[in-house]
TORKOL-4160 file (C-alpha; in steps of 0.2 Angstrom, whole numbers, padded with zeros to 4 digits, m for minus):
95
<pt num="1" X="m0484" Y="m0737" Z="0297"/>
<pt num="2" X="m0480" Y="m0751" Z="0309"/>
<pt num="3" X="m0485" Y="m0754" Z="0326"/>
<pt num="4" X="m0472" Y="m0754" Z="0340"/>
<pt num="5" X="m0472" Y="m0757" Z="0359"/>
<pt num="6" X="m0459" Y="m0747" Z="0369"/>
<pt num="7" X="m0456" Y="m0751" Z="0387"/>
<pt num="8" X="m0444" Y="m0741" Z="0398"/>
<pt num="9" X="m0438" Y="m0741" Z="0415"/>
<pt num="10" X="m0437" Y="m0724" Z="0423"/>
<pt num="11" X="m0425" Y="m0721" Z="0438"/>
<pt num="12" X="m0432" Y="m0724" Z="0455"/>
<pt num="13" X="m0424" Y="m0709" Z="0462"/>
<pt num="14" X="m0435" Y="m0697" Z="0450"/>
<pt num="15" X="m0450" Y="m0690" Z="0459"/>
<pt num="16" X="m0467" Y="m0696" Z="0455"/>
<pt num="17" X="m0473" Y="m0680" Z="0448"/>
<pt num="18" X="m0457" Y="m0679" Z="0436"/>
<pt num="19" X="m0462" Y="m0695" Z="0428"/>
<pt num="20" X="m0476" Y="m0686" Z="0418"/>
<pt num="21" X="m0462" Y="m0675" Z="0411"/>
<pt num="22" X="m0451" Y="m0688" Z="0406"/>
<pt num="23" X="m0466" Y="m0697" Z="0397"/>
<pt num="24" X="m0470" Y="m0681" Z="0388"/>
<pt num="25" X="m0452" Y="m0680" Z="0382"/>
<pt num="26" X="m0453" Y="m0698" Z="0375"/>
<pt num="27" X="m0470" Y="m0693" Z="0366"/>
<pt num="28" X="m0462" Y="m0677" Z="0360"/>
<pt num="29" X="m0447" Y="m0688" Z="0353"/>
<pt num="30" X="m0459" Y="m0700" Z="0344"/>
<pt num="31" X="m0469" Y="m0685" Z="0337"/>
<pt num="32" X="m0454" Y="m0676" Z="0331"/>
<pt num="33" X="m0448" Y="m0691" Z="0321"/>
<pt num="34" X="m0466" Y="m0693" Z="0312"/>
<pt num="35" X="m0474" Y="m0706" Z="0323"/>
<pt num="36" X="m0488" Y="m0706" Z="0335"/>
<pt num="37" X="m0492" Y="m0713" Z="0352"/>
<pt num="38" X="m0508" Y="m0723" Z="0353"/>
<pt num="39" X="m0507" Y="m0727" Z="0371"/>
<pt num="40" X="m0497" Y="m0725" Z="0387"/>
<pt num="41" X="m0499" Y="m0736" Z="0402"/>
<pt num="42" X="m0488" Y="m0732" Z="0417"/>
<pt num="43" X="m0486" Y="m0748" Z="0427"/>
<pt num="44" X="m0478" Y="m0740" Z="0443"/>
<pt num="45" X="m0464" Y="m0745" Z="0453"/>
<pt num="46" X="m0459" Y="m0763" Z="0451"/>
<pt num="47" X="m0444" Y="m0773" Z="0458"/>
<pt num="48" X="m0432" Y="m0778" Z="0444"/>
<pt num="49" X="m0426" Y="m0795" Z="0441"/>
<pt num="50" X="m0407" Y="m0790" Z="0442"/>
<pt num="51" X="m0399" Y="m0773" Z="0447"/>
<pt num="52" X="m0397" Y="m0760" Z="0434"/>
<pt num="53" X="m0384" Y="m0746" Z="0439"/>
<pt num="54" X="m0385" Y="m0752" Z="0457"/>
<pt num="55" X="m0405" Y="m0750" Z="0457"/>
<pt num="56" X="m0416" Y="m0764" Z="0462"/>
<pt num="57" X="m0432" Y="m0756" Z="0456"/>
<pt num="58" X="m0438" Y="m0744" Z="0444"/>
<pt num="59" X="m0454" Y="m0735" Z="0437"/>
<pt num="60" X="m0460" Y="m0745" Z="0421"/>
<pt num="61" X="m0469" Y="m0737" Z="0408"/>
<pt num="62" X="m0477" Y="m0745" Z="0392"/>
<pt num="63" X="m0480" Y="m0735" Z="0376"/>
<pt num="64" X="m0489" Y="m0741" Z="0361"/>
<pt num="65" X="m0482" Y="m0731" Z="0345"/>
<pt num="66" X="m0485" Y="m0730" Z="0326"/>
<pt num="67" X="m0469" Y="m0727" Z="0317"/>
<pt num="68" X="m0461" Y="m0730" Z="0301"/>
<pt num="69" X="m0446" Y="m0743" Z="0301"/>
<pt num="70" X="m0434" Y="m0730" Z="0297"/>
<pt num="71" X="m0441" Y="m0718" Z="0311"/>
<pt num="72" X="m0439" Y="m0733" Z="0324"/>
<pt num="73" X="m0421" Y="m0735" Z="0319"/>
<pt num="74" X="m0419" Y="m0716" Z="0321"/>
<pt num="75" X="m0428" Y="m0717" Z="0338"/>
<pt num="76" X="m0417" Y="m0730" Z="0344"/>
<pt num="77" X="m0401" Y="m0719" Z="0340"/>
<pt num="78" X="m0409" Y="m0703" Z="0348"/>
<pt num="79" X="m0416" Y="m0712" Z="0363"/>
<pt num="80" X="m0403" Y="m0704" Z="0376"/>
<pt num="81" X="m0410" Y="m0698" Z="0393"/>
<pt num="82" X="m0394" Y="m0697" Z="0404"/>
<pt num="83" X="m0398" Y="m0704" Z="0421"/>
<pt num="84" X="m0417" Y="m0703" Z="0420"/>
<pt num="85" X="m0420" Y="m0719" Z="0409"/>
<pt num="86" X="m0412" Y="m0735" Z="0414"/>
<pt num="87" X="m0417" Y="m0746" Z="0400"/>
<pt num="88" X="m0428" Y="m0747" Z="0385"/>
<pt num="89" X="m0435" Y="m0759" Z="0373"/>
<pt num="90" X="m0443" Y="m0756" Z="0358"/>
<pt num="91" X="m0453" Y="m0771" Z="0349"/>
<pt num="92" X="m0461" Y="m0770" Z="0332"/>
<pt num="93" X="m0478" Y="m0780" Z="0333"/>
<pt num="94" X="m0484" Y="m0791" Z="0319"/>
<pt num="95" X="m0496" Y="m0782" Z="0308"/>
């Protein structure tokens, strides 16, 4: 298992109480492909450096994960949330 960090930006139009549901969906996705979530850190609403889909701010979330490299590739292909998640970045940490 390798350690990864996943940062994703949630659409600012999503209600604050619905953010937990989106984070739970991401956790279920990670668990479904054989990984585990070590930690989740919600950074809150931040201004973005440039507009994404005409939004100037978003709700940032950092998740620390443990995944097999094959599962990480599978997660990248399955990480599709229609309008809820504006962007995501999955980074493998050095062991």
